[in-house]
N, C-alpha and C positions, 0 to 999 in steps of 0.2 A: 581811330579818329585823330586828326591832327590838331594840336592845341594852338591857341592864338599866338603864343610865343614862337612856336615852330613856324607858323605861317609868316610872322614878322621877320624871323631870321632868314627864311628861304627867300622872301621877297627882297629883303635888303641885300642879300648876297647877289641876287640876280641883277638888281639895279646897279650895284657897284661894278659888276662885270660889264654891264652895258656902258656905264660911264667910262670905264677904263678903255674899252674898245672905241667909244665915240670920241673921247678927248685926247687920248694918248698922254695924259698927265703922268708925271713921275710918281713913283710909289707913294711918297709922303702926301702929295696932293690928292691922290686917290683915297688915301685913308681919311683925309679931312672931309672929302666929299661924302664918303661912306658914313662918317659920323653925323654929318648934317642930315642925310637921308634917314639914318637910323633914328635920330631924335624926332624927325617929322613923323615917321611911322609909329614910334612909341606914343606920341601925342594922339595920333589918329586912332590907335587902338586902346587908348586910355591906360597905357603902361608907364612904369617908372622911366623917365627920360634918362636918368643917370645909369 
């Protein structure tokens, strides 16, 4: 069985890849976008945002 944390990590990685492909942002910008999505997902799943 996949844990909630594993699902969040998998989903955030997928979203980051999609964002990279969609926007073509430089690497640093992609990282910032990934952090934003990660924090949103953490809140959604009731996990520690930090």
